[in-house]
C-alpha angles and dihedrals in degrees: 000000000000122000112210118213132200092252091103089081089060095042090073104089119212094242131175112207096184136260118340114279089005102069123171117254090236136057118236127173119234089247089056090055091047091050097038100054096056090042091054090051090049093049091050090050091050091050090052091049090051089055100252112146126234104265138135095265095045090052092044090053088047088054093049090047090049092053091051095048092044092051090049092050095043090049087065097049130068140151089283094048110034126198093256091056092048091050092047090049090050092051092048090049091053093051098039116120113257132212112261113246098189117104106251120160119339136163093320128029134178095205094103096049113116116224120207128198092225129053114249120254115251115251095246091054091048090056095048091051091056096048098044105272104284132102117280120284119300093031090263123140121249113254114257095026124096126213093241092054093051094050097045115119125219113265113216114247114257093030 
């Protein structure tokens, strides 16, 4: 059993076959003529800007290019999606916000790190400054520090 829809009304293309008794050998919708003529003028303008002269072959190639571009455009439009809607969609797509692809932020960031002009004083030197400069009471060494490490002098950077 076949269910017939009301799409038959839209299957009839508004087609201009040419003047009476001298019809064109091809079928083209009205919208194709409306798109094709401005596209042809645009293609001719681009040819002139590229420095191609006005000759039979340049005009013939412009005509071929116009047919290809017009077929590409009219394949995207229909009675359900008119040319105005396709153009509006194209303009909105061009101006739509895009996802940023540059690497900002992430899991770890150094933006909150404080930078000082002077190097920090090591912990064992801080303690010795507070107590008067000598080793802790009893003359004993602190656990975990070696004598060589405590007596090491700072080596300037870059040798």
